[in-house]
A tleap script that builds the chain and sets N, CA, C and O, in Angstrom:
source leaprc.protein.ff14SB
mol = sequence {
  NGLN LYS ALA SER GLN THR GLU THR TYR SER
  SER SER PRO PRO MET TRP THR LYS PHE ALA
  ILE ALA GLY LEU GLY GLY ALA THR GLY TRP
  LEU PRO ILE HIE PRO PHE ASP VAL CYS LYS
  VAL ARG MET GLN ILE ASN ILE GLU ALA GLY
  GLY THR ILE ILE ASN THR PHE LYS GLY ILE
  LEU HIE ASN GLU GLY ILE SER GLY LEU TYR
  LYS GLY LEU SER ALA GLY LEU THR ARG GLN
  LEU THR TYR THR THR LEU ARG LEU GLY LEU
  TYR ASP VAL ILE ARG TYR GLN VAL ALA GLY
  ASP SER ASP ASN ILE THR VAL CPHE
}
set mol.1.N position { -38.303 37.915 -29.308 }
set mol.1.CA position { -39.145 36.813 -29.253 }
set mol.1.C position { -38.389 35.426 -30.166 }
set mol.1.O position { -37.739 35.522 -31.208 }
set mol.2.N position { -38.603 34.602 -29.664 }
set mol.2.CA position { -38.186 33.320 -29.801 }
set mol.2.C position { -38.762 32.944 -31.344 }
set mol.2.O position { -39.852 33.248 -31.829 }
set mol.3.N position { -37.682 32.199 -31.931 }
set mol.3.CA position { -38.533 31.894 -33.334 }
set mol.3.C position { -39.439 31.003 -33.350 }
set mol.3.O position { -40.225 31.033 -34.297 }
set mol.4.N position { -39.619 29.784 -32.143 }
set mol.4.CA position { -40.839 29.104 -32.254 }
set mol.4.C position { -42.141 29.536 -31.512 }
set mol.4.O position { -43.177 28.876 -31.426 }
set mol.5.N position { -41.904 30.700 -31.023 }
set mol.5.CA position { -43.291 31.537 -30.921 }
set mol.5.C position { -43.855 32.116 -32.003 }
set mol.5.O position { -45.077 32.009 -32.102 }
set mol.6.N position { -43.039 32.924 -33.156 }
set mol.6.CA position { -43.537 33.083 -34.119 }
set mol.6.C position { -43.931 32.581 -35.357 }
set mol.6.O position { -44.582 33.137 -36.242 }
set mol.7.N position { -43.300 31.091 -35.295 }
set mol.7.CA position { -43.706 30.049 -36.303 }
set mol.7.C position { -45.236 30.159 -36.667 }
set mol.7.O position { -46.068 30.497 -35.825 }
set mol.8.N position { -45.515 29.893 -37.802 }
set mol.8.CA position { -47.009 29.452 -37.837 }
set mol.8.C position { -46.920 28.229 -38.589 }
set mol.8.O position { -45.992 28.027 -39.372 }
set mol.9.N position { -47.982 27.285 -38.352 }
set mol.9.CA position { -48.103 26.197 -38.768 }
set mol.9.C position { -49.386 25.935 -39.619 }
set mol.9.O position { -50.542 25.619 -39.339 }
set mol.10.N position { -48.560 26.253 -41.021 }
set mol.10.CA position { -49.762 26.360 -42.316 }
set mol.10.C position { -50.146 24.920 -42.898 }
set mol.10.O position { -51.126 24.681 -43.604 }
set mol.11.N position { -48.937 23.783 -42.353 }
set mol.11.CA position { -49.351 22.619 -43.307 }
set mol.11.C position { -50.572 21.501 -42.541 }
set mol.11.O position { -50.801 21.557 -41.333 }
set mol.12.N position { -50.973 20.938 -43.075 }
set mol.12.CA position { -51.803 19.721 -42.437 }
set mol.12.C position { -51.233 18.657 -41.872 }
set mol.12.O position { -50.157 18.206 -42.265 }
set mol.13.N position { -51.867 18.199 -40.960 }
set mol.13.CA position { -51.352 16.884 -40.475 }
set mol.13.C position { -51.180 15.859 -41.315 }
set mol.13.O position { -51.747 15.797 -42.406 }
set mol.14.N position { -50.269 14.855 -40.801 }
set mol.14.CA position { -50.140 13.765 -42.058 }
set mol.14.C position { -51.456 13.130 -42.472 }
set mol.14.O position { -52.446 13.154 -41.740 }
set mol.15.N position { -51.438 12.685 -43.408 }
set mol.15.CA position { -52.537 11.825 -43.876 }
set mol.15.C position { -53.099 10.894 -42.936 }
set mol.15.O position { -54.252 10.907 -42.504 }
set mol.16.N position { -51.975 9.904 -42.598 }
set mol.16.CA position { -52.565 8.616 -41.536 }
set mol.16.C position { -53.072 9.237 -40.344 }
set mol.16.O position { -53.742 8.369 -39.783 }
set mol.17.N position { -53.096 10.328 -39.651 }
set mol.17.CA position { -53.877 10.829 -38.587 }
set mol.17.C position { -55.059 10.877 -38.957 }
set mol.17.O position { -55.850 10.487 -38.099 }
set mol.18.N position { -55.704 11.363 -40.360 }
set mol.18.CA position { -56.929 11.584 -40.291 }
set mol.18.C position { -57.549 9.929 -40.297 }
set mol.18.O position { -58.620 9.639 -39.763 }
set mol.19.N position { -56.860 9.153 -40.844 }
set mol.19.CA position { -57.307 7.547 -41.036 }
set mol.19.C position { -57.602 7.117 -39.402 }
set mol.19.O position { -58.736 6.837 -39.012 }
set mol.20.N position { -56.657 7.113 -38.702 }
set mol.20.CA position { -56.484 6.906 -37.382 }
set mol.20.C position { -57.531 7.583 -36.384 }
set mol.20.O position { -58.022 6.912 -35.476 }
set mol.21.N position { -57.867 8.940 -36.570 }
set mol.21.CA position { -59.067 9.378 -35.840 }
set mol.21.C position { -59.995 9.194 -36.170 }
set mol.21.O position { -60.954 9.583 -35.503 }
set mol.22.N position { -60.203 8.390 -37.570 }
set mol.22.CA position { -61.532 8.270 -38.146 }
set mol.22.C position { -61.361 7.156 -37.143 }
set mol.22.O position { -61.667 7.348 -35.966 }
set mol.23.N position { -60.934 6.121 -37.515 }
set mol.23.CA position { -60.835 4.491 -36.761 }
set mol.23.C position { -61.116 4.699 -35.434 }
set mol.23.O position { -61.982 4.049 -34.849 }
set mol.24.N position { -60.420 5.597 -34.882 }
set mol.24.CA position { -60.372 5.402 -33.341 }
set mol.24.C position { -61.886 6.034 -32.998 }
set mol.24.O position { -62.483 5.577 -32.023 }
set mol.25.N position { -62.405 6.926 -33.681 }
set mol.25.CA position { -63.461 7.570 -33.438 }
set mol.25.C position { -64.600 6.906 -33.544 }
set mol.25.O position { -65.400 7.073 -32.623 }
set mol.26.N position { -65.014 5.929 -34.744 }
set mol.26.CA position { -65.895 5.037 -35.178 }
set mol.26.C position { -65.960 3.897 -34.218 }
set mol.26.O position { -67.088 3.511 -33.910 }
set mol.27.N position { -64.594 3.108 -33.532 }
set mol.27.CA position { -64.976 2.163 -32.701 }
set mol.27.C position { -65.137 2.840 -31.306 }
set mol.27.O position { -65.602 2.040 -30.493 }
set mol.28.N position { -64.948 3.795 -30.905 }
set mol.28.CA position { -65.204 4.444 -29.503 }
set mol.28.C position { -66.798 4.692 -29.498 }
set mol.28.O position { -67.517 4.401 -28.543 }
set mol.29.N position { -67.309 5.354 -30.869 }
set mol.29.CA position { -68.438 5.544 -31.082 }
set mol.29.C position { -69.704 4.161 -30.792 }
set mol.29.O position { -70.831 4.269 -30.310 }
set mol.30.N position { -69.001 2.938 -31.285 }
set mol.30.CA position { -69.737 1.779 -31.375 }
set mol.30.C position { -70.036 1.185 -30.080 }
set mol.30.O position { -71.069 0.552 -29.862 }
set mol.31.N position { -69.191 1.380 -29.290 }
set mol.31.CA position { -68.921 0.820 -27.731 }
set mol.31.C position { -70.278 0.926 -26.837 }
set mol.31.O position { -70.710 0.012 -26.136 }
set mol.32.N position { -70.802 2.062 -26.974 }
set mol.32.CA position { -71.825 2.240 -26.125 }
set mol.32.C position { -73.108 1.680 -26.976 }
set mol.32.O position { -74.016 1.161 -26.327 }
set mol.33.N position { -73.203 1.749 -28.163 }
set mol.33.CA position { -74.216 1.561 -29.459 }
set mol.33.C position { -74.223 0.120 -29.307 }
set mol.33.O position { -75.385 -0.267 -29.433 }
set mol.34.N position { -73.519 -0.730 -29.115 }
set mol.34.CA position { -73.654 -2.582 -29.541 }
set mol.34.C position { -74.410 -2.989 -28.678 }
set mol.34.O position { -75.153 -3.885 -29.080 }
set mol.35.N position { -74.566 -2.622 -27.361 }
set mol.35.CA position { -75.672 -3.593 -26.384 }
set mol.35.C position { -77.207 -3.396 -26.872 }
set mol.35.O position { -78.090 -4.133 -26.434 }
set mol.36.N position { -77.516 -2.206 -27.945 }
set mol.36.CA position { -78.289 -1.684 -28.199 }
set mol.36.C position { -78.876 -2.491 -29.714 }
set mol.36.O position { -80.005 -2.874 -30.023 }
set mol.37.N position { -77.413 -2.545 -30.539 }
set mol.37.CA position { -77.884 -3.452 -31.539 }
set mol.37.C position { -78.028 -4.916 -31.394 }
set mol.37.O position { -78.416 -5.612 -32.333 }
set mol.38.N position { -77.707 -5.418 -30.179 }
set mol.38.CA position { -77.658 -6.678 -29.743 }
set mol.38.C position { -79.009 -7.004 -29.621 }
set mol.38.O position { -79.558 -7.923 -30.229 }
set mol.39.N position { -79.634 -6.111 -28.693 }
set mol.39.CA position { -80.848 -6.222 -28.397 }
set mol.39.C position { -81.801 -6.022 -29.568 }
set mol.39.O position { -82.704 -6.842 -29.733 }
set mol.40.N position { -81.670 -5.057 -30.335 }
set mol.40.CA position { -82.549 -5.184 -31.705 }
set mol.40.C position { -82.271 -6.492 -32.644 }
set mol.40.O position { -83.143 -6.838 -33.441 }
set mol.41.N position { -81.437 -6.983 -32.572 }
set mol.41.CA position { -80.943 -8.552 -33.676 }
set mol.41.C position { -82.042 -9.589 -32.608 }
set mol.41.O position { -82.922 -10.283 -33.119 }
set mol.42.N position { -81.850 -9.550 -31.361 }
set mol.42.CA position { -82.342 -10.565 -30.686 }
set mol.42.C position { -83.955 -10.305 -30.876 }
set mol.42.O position { -84.743 -11.174 -31.248 }
set mol.43.N position { -84.317 -8.872 -30.534 }
set mol.43.CA position { -86.024 -8.740 -30.952 }
set mol.43.C position { -86.099 -9.231 -32.153 }
set mol.43.O position { -86.942 -10.124 -32.074 }
set mol.44.N position { -85.615 -9.155 -33.485 }
set mol.44.CA position { -85.963 -9.403 -34.585 }
set mol.44.C position { -85.874 -10.823 -34.909 }
set mol.44.O position { -86.627 -11.212 -35.802 }
set mol.45.N position { -84.983 -11.800 -34.275 }
set mol.45.CA position { -85.198 -13.109 -34.490 }
set mol.45.C position { -85.947 -13.878 -33.199 }
set mol.45.O position { -85.830 -15.092 -33.026 }
set mol.46.N position { -86.685 -13.061 -32.369 }
set mol.46.CA position { -87.534 -13.592 -31.360 }
set mol.46.C position { -89.000 -13.964 -31.953 }
set mol.46.O position { -89.511 -13.240 -32.807 }
set mol.47.N position { -89.725 -15.251 -31.407 }
set mol.47.CA position { -90.658 -15.797 -32.220 }
set mol.47.C position { -91.423 -14.752 -31.745 }
set mol.47.O position { -91.889 -13.914 -32.517 }
set mol.48.N position { -91.650 -14.706 -30.221 }
set mol.48.CA position { -92.523 -14.023 -29.354 }
set mol.48.C position { -93.059 -12.480 -30.055 }
set mol.48.O position { -92.239 -11.932 -30.791 }
set mol.49.N position { -93.846 -12.072 -29.928 }
set mol.49.CA position { -94.395 -10.957 -30.490 }
set mol.49.C position { -94.614 -9.884 -29.152 }
set mol.49.O position { -94.952 -10.177 -28.005 }
set mol.50.N position { -94.335 -8.712 -29.659 }
set mol.50.CA position { -94.387 -7.534 -28.118 }
set mol.50.C position { -93.568 -7.466 -27.319 }
set mol.50.O position { -93.736 -6.738 -26.340 }
set mol.51.N position { -92.541 -8.126 -27.467 }
set mol.51.CA position { -91.336 -7.979 -26.810 }
set mol.51.C position { -90.412 -6.750 -26.815 }
set mol.51.O position { -89.746 -6.462 -27.809 }
set mol.52.N position { -90.384 -5.915 -25.486 }
set mol.52.CA position { -89.672 -4.729 -25.459 }
set mol.52.C position { -88.443 -4.867 -25.437 }
set mol.52.O position { -87.885 -5.936 -25.187 }
set mol.53.N position { -87.782 -3.635 -25.738 }
set mol.53.CA position { -86.152 -3.475 -25.900 }
set mol.53.C position { -85.826 -3.537 -24.544 }
set mol.53.O position { -84.740 -4.071 -24.320 }
set mol.54.N position { -86.595 -3.058 -23.361 }
set mol.54.CA position { -86.200 -3.200 -21.710 }
set mol.54.C position { -86.307 -4.460 -21.411 }
set mol.54.O position { -85.475 -4.861 -20.597 }
set mol.55.N position { -86.953 -5.107 -21.749 }
set mol.55.CA position { -87.525 -6.821 -21.471 }
set mol.55.C position { -86.355 -7.727 -21.990 }
set mol.55.O position { -85.933 -8.738 -21.427 }
set mol.56.N position { -85.864 -7.131 -23.275 }
set mol.56.CA position { -84.886 -7.904 -24.031 }
set mol.56.C position { -83.242 -7.662 -23.131 }
set mol.56.O position { -82.391 -8.501 -22.837 }
set mol.57.N position { -83.273 -6.506 -22.942 }
set mol.57.CA position { -81.864 -6.049 -22.274 }
set mol.57.C position { -82.065 -6.443 -21.111 }
set mol.57.O position { -80.954 -6.757 -20.683 }
set mol.58.N position { -83.035 -6.666 -20.120 }
set mol.58.CA position { -82.998 -7.334 -19.136 }
set mol.58.C position { -82.700 -8.934 -18.995 }
set mol.58.O position { -81.997 -9.431 -18.116 }
set mol.59.N position { -83.408 -9.676 -20.087 }
set mol.59.CA position { -83.037 -11.018 -20.079 }
set mol.59.C position { -81.732 -11.208 -20.220 }
set mol.59.O position { -81.086 -11.895 -19.429 }
set mol.60.N position { -81.197 -10.584 -21.298 }
set mol.60.CA position { -79.884 -10.565 -21.825 }
set mol.60.C position { -78.869 -10.577 -20.708 }
set mol.60.O position { -77.917 -11.357 -20.669 }
set mol.61.N position { -79.184 -9.504 -19.653 }
set mol.61.CA position { -78.396 -9.252 -18.375 }
set mol.61.C position { -78.742 -10.425 -17.485 }
set mol.61.O position { -77.781 -10.706 -16.769 }
set mol.62.N position { -79.765 -11.184 -17.295 }
set mol.62.CA position { -80.162 -11.945 -16.154 }
set mol.62.C position { -79.571 -13.391 -16.843 }
set mol.62.O position { -79.120 -14.180 -16.014 }
set mol.63.N position { -79.534 -13.723 -17.940 }
set mol.63.CA position { -79.044 -15.107 -18.616 }
set mol.63.C position { -77.768 -15.312 -19.038 }
set mol.63.O position { -77.182 -16.393 -18.980 }
set mol.64.N position { -77.323 -14.277 -19.466 }
set mol.64.CA position { -75.728 -14.089 -19.851 }
set mol.64.C position { -74.745 -13.034 -18.808 }
set mol.64.O position { -73.647 -13.209 -18.280 }
set mol.65.N position { -75.485 -12.151 -18.804 }
set mol.65.CA position { -74.509 -11.151 -17.958 }
set mol.65.C position { -74.302 -10.214 -18.824 }
set mol.65.O position { -74.891 -10.255 -19.903 }
set mol.66.N position { -73.322 -9.071 -18.479 }
set mol.66.CA position { -73.142 -8.072 -18.997 }
set mol.66.C position { -72.332 -8.550 -20.228 }
set mol.66.O position { -72.344 -7.721 -21.138 }
set mol.67.N position { -71.714 -9.547 -20.455 }
set mol.67.CA position { -70.778 -9.676 -21.678 }
set mol.67.C position { -71.936 -10.347 -22.752 }
set mol.67.O position { -71.686 -10.425 -23.955 }
set mol.68.N position { -73.112 -10.776 -22.224 }
set mol.68.CA position { -74.023 -11.028 -23.363 }
set mol.68.C position { -74.461 -9.831 -24.197 }
set mol.68.O position { -74.996 -9.901 -25.303 }
set mol.69.N position { -74.114 -8.546 -23.413 }
set mol.69.CA position { -74.663 -7.406 -24.342 }
set mol.69.C position { -73.571 -7.101 -25.102 }
set mol.69.O position { -73.808 -6.310 -26.016 }
set mol.70.N position { -72.731 -7.390 -25.028 }
set mol.70.CA position { -71.143 -7.517 -25.980 }
set mol.70.C position { -71.114 -8.491 -27.117 }
set mol.70.O position { -70.778 -8.101 -28.236 }
set mol.71.N position { -71.395 -9.535 -26.929 }
set mol.71.CA position { -71.477 -10.757 -27.920 }
set mol.71.C position { -71.330 -9.913 -29.461 }
set mol.71.O position { -72.070 -8.992 -29.805 }
set mol.72.N position { -70.209 -10.466 -30.259 }
set mol.72.CA position { -70.311 -10.100 -31.594 }
set mol.72.C position { -69.798 -8.368 -31.892 }
set mol.72.O position { -70.290 -7.566 -32.685 }
set mol.73.N position { -68.589 -8.176 -30.890 }
set mol.73.CA position { -68.629 -6.937 -30.659 }
set mol.73.C position { -67.413 -6.819 -31.342 }
set mol.73.O position { -66.883 -5.723 -31.526 }
set mol.74.N position { -66.874 -8.019 -31.780 }
set mol.74.CA position { -65.521 -7.994 -32.756 }
set mol.74.C position { -65.715 -7.776 -34.349 }
set mol.74.O position { -64.904 -7.354 -35.174 }
set mol.75.N position { -66.970 -8.174 -34.502 }
set mol.75.CA position { -67.667 -8.030 -36.116 }
set mol.75.C position { -67.732 -6.229 -36.065 }
set mol.75.O position { -67.210 -5.531 -36.935 }
set mol.76.N position { -68.461 -5.695 -34.896 }
set mol.76.CA position { -69.051 -4.208 -35.072 }
set mol.76.C position { -67.669 -3.559 -35.190 }
set mol.76.O position { -67.445 -2.803 -36.136 }
set mol.77.N position { -66.727 -3.823 -34.263 }
set mol.77.CA position { -65.433 -3.209 -34.392 }
set mol.77.C position { -64.868 -3.256 -35.890 }
set mol.77.O position { -64.763 -2.320 -36.683 }
set mol.78.N position { -64.553 -4.519 -36.045 }
set mol.78.CA position { -63.910 -4.466 -37.444 }
set mol.78.C position { -64.921 -4.057 -38.330 }
set mol.78.O position { -64.265 -3.830 -39.347 }
set mol.79.N position { -65.912 -3.854 -38.561 }
set mol.79.CA position { -66.690 -2.819 -39.438 }
set mol.79.C position { -66.475 -1.252 -39.331 }
set mol.79.O position { -66.500 -0.488 -40.296 }
set mol.80.N position { -66.257 -0.882 -37.992 }
set mol.80.CA position { -66.042 0.464 -37.374 }
set mol.80.C position { -64.521 0.549 -38.298 }
set mol.80.O position { -64.337 1.454 -39.112 }
set mol.81.N position { -63.760 -0.251 -38.098 }
set mol.81.CA position { -62.351 0.282 -38.455 }
set mol.81.C position { -61.816 -0.031 -39.746 }
set mol.81.O position { -60.630 0.203 -39.979 }
set mol.82.N position { -62.573 -0.539 -40.615 }
set mol.82.CA position { -62.489 -0.559 -41.601 }
set mol.82.C position { -63.308 0.298 -42.776 }
set mol.82.O position { -62.745 0.793 -43.752 }
set mol.83.N position { -64.856 0.391 -42.483 }
set mol.83.CA position { -65.707 1.072 -43.212 }
set mol.83.C position { -65.519 2.541 -42.691 }
set mol.83.O position { -65.003 3.377 -43.434 }
set mol.84.N position { -65.856 2.809 -41.650 }
set mol.84.CA position { -65.634 4.088 -40.922 }
set mol.84.C position { -64.192 4.880 -41.259 }
set mol.84.O position { -63.932 6.060 -41.495 }
set mol.85.N position { -63.487 3.823 -41.180 }
set mol.85.CA position { -61.737 4.111 -41.024 }
set mol.85.C position { -61.746 5.088 -42.722 }
set mol.85.O position { -61.413 6.247 -42.970 }
set mol.86.N position { -62.220 4.111 -43.504 }
set mol.86.CA position { -62.283 4.912 -45.057 }
set mol.86.C position { -62.943 5.578 -45.463 }
set mol.86.O position { -62.651 6.281 -46.431 }
set mol.87.N position { -64.148 5.603 -44.834 }
set mol.87.CA position { -65.244 6.767 -45.413 }
set mol.87.C position { -64.716 7.633 -44.709 }
set mol.87.O position { -64.404 8.509 -45.516 }
set mol.88.N position { -64.446 7.919 -43.825 }
set mol.88.CA position { -63.957 9.541 -43.065 }
set mol.88.C position { -62.668 9.730 -43.397 }
set mol.88.O position { -62.405 10.932 -43.368 }
set mol.89.N position { -61.633 8.975 -43.738 }
set mol.89.CA position { -60.289 8.858 -43.754 }
set mol.89.C position { -60.295 9.784 -45.335 }
set mol.89.O position { -59.753 10.884 -45.448 }
set mol.90.N position { -60.813 9.273 -46.142 }
set mol.90.CA position { -60.936 9.122 -47.673 }
set mol.90.C position { -61.828 10.658 -47.973 }
set mol.90.O position { -61.516 11.355 -48.939 }
set mol.91.N position { -62.724 10.982 -47.214 }
set mol.91.CA position { -63.412 12.391 -47.463 }
set mol.91.C position { -62.378 13.544 -48.161 }
set mol.91.O position { -62.387 13.821 -49.361 }
set mol.92.N position { -61.587 14.082 -47.262 }
set mol.92.CA position { -60.788 14.925 -47.654 }
set mol.92.C position { -60.181 14.741 -48.871 }
set mol.92.O position { -60.197 15.622 -49.731 }
set mol.93.N position { -59.640 13.665 -49.025 }
set mol.93.CA position { -58.970 13.394 -49.973 }
set mol.93.C position { -59.694 13.448 -51.768 }
set mol.93.O position { -59.297 13.831 -52.868 }
set mol.94.N position { -61.201 12.687 -51.081 }
set mol.94.CA position { -61.744 12.917 -52.477 }
set mol.94.C position { -62.221 14.458 -52.772 }
set mol.94.O position { -62.145 14.984 -53.882 }
set mol.95.N position { -62.606 14.941 -51.867 }
set mol.95.CA position { -63.159 16.266 -51.619 }
set mol.95.C position { -62.193 17.107 -52.536 }
set mol.95.O position { -62.672 17.846 -53.397 }
set mol.96.N position { -60.995 17.007 -52.375 }
set mol.96.CA position { -59.925 18.001 -52.552 }
set mol.96.C position { -59.663 17.420 -54.267 }
set mol.96.O position { -59.215 18.201 -55.107 }
set mol.97.N position { -59.956 16.191 -54.564 }
set mol.97.CA position { -59.813 15.845 -55.979 }
set mol.97.C position { -61.071 16.444 -56.685 }
set mol.97.O position { -60.925 16.932 -57.805 }
set mol.98.N position { -61.829 16.436 -56.316 }
set mol.98.CA position { -63.302 16.968 -56.667 }
set mol.98.C position { -63.530 18.382 -56.819 }
set mol.98.O position { -64.344 18.783 -57.651 }
set mol.99.N position { -62.719 19.367 -55.902 }
set mol.99.CA position { -63.228 20.697 -56.092 }
set mol.99.C position { -61.958 21.499 -55.709 }
set mol.99.O position { -61.956 22.691 -55.401 }
set mol.100.N position { -60.802 20.625 -55.773 }
set mol.100.CA position { -59.180 21.264 -55.451 }
set mol.100.C position { -59.154 22.221 -54.508 }
set mol.100.O position { -59.637 21.856 -53.436 }
set mol.101.N position { -58.730 23.384 -54.552 }
set mol.101.CA position { -58.465 24.409 -53.469 }
set mol.101.C position { -59.859 24.928 -53.232 }
set mol.101.O position { -60.218 25.449 -52.176 }
set mol.102.N position { -60.642 24.741 -54.331 }
set mol.102.CA position { -62.025 25.785 -54.251 }
set mol.102.C position { -62.741 25.357 -52.617 }
set mol.102.O position { -62.587 24.260 -52.079 }
set mol.103.N position { -63.370 26.284 -52.154 }
set mol.103.CA position { -64.430 25.936 -50.895 }
set mol.103.C position { -65.813 25.852 -51.519 }
set mol.103.O position { -66.823 25.627 -50.853 }
set mol.104.N position { -65.804 26.049 -52.864 }
set mol.104.CA position { -67.454 26.003 -53.192 }
set mol.104.C position { -67.538 24.664 -54.155 }
set mol.104.O position { -66.950 24.379 -55.199 }
set mol.105.N position { -68.452 24.009 -53.415 }
set mol.105.CA position { -68.566 22.317 -54.029 }
set mol.105.C position { -70.328 22.641 -54.103 }
set mol.105.O position { -71.021 22.697 -53.087 }
set mol.106.N position { -70.834 22.822 -55.426 }
set mol.106.CA position { -72.099 22.285 -55.470 }
set mol.106.C position { -72.596 20.671 -55.847 }
set mol.106.O position { -71.839 19.737 -56.112 }
set mol.107.N position { -73.962 20.642 -55.793 }
set mol.107.CA position { -74.008 19.216 -55.746 }
set mol.107.C position { -74.555 19.210 -57.251 }
set mol.107.O position { -74.292 18.304 -58.042 }
set mol.108.N position { -75.353 20.334 -57.561 }
set mol.108.CA position { -75.551 20.208 -59.210 }
set mol.108.C position { -74.754 21.362 -60.007 }
set mol.108.O position { -74.800 21.407 -61.237 }
savepdb mol mol.pdb
quit
């Protein structure tokens, strides 16, 4: 057998990969959600009562086009690339600091 076939990889991936995957996952997950967030905000600031999300969605598409649904995307992505990256990336680091090598973590 070749040496490469019998090698086992017991080391975990580099720390930066956890942060990169967390940031990429957060940003990718936000892209389809953002138009609904835009509609939610527009409905919150609208003076007219009784507006539905479908009417709001249609109105934005009619008046502003598809780009209207993605207004403010840079702020949403900035949040995902900072907050989500740190929250998910630091999870294992903090978990290890709290529990060490033990898999038994209790709340109380």
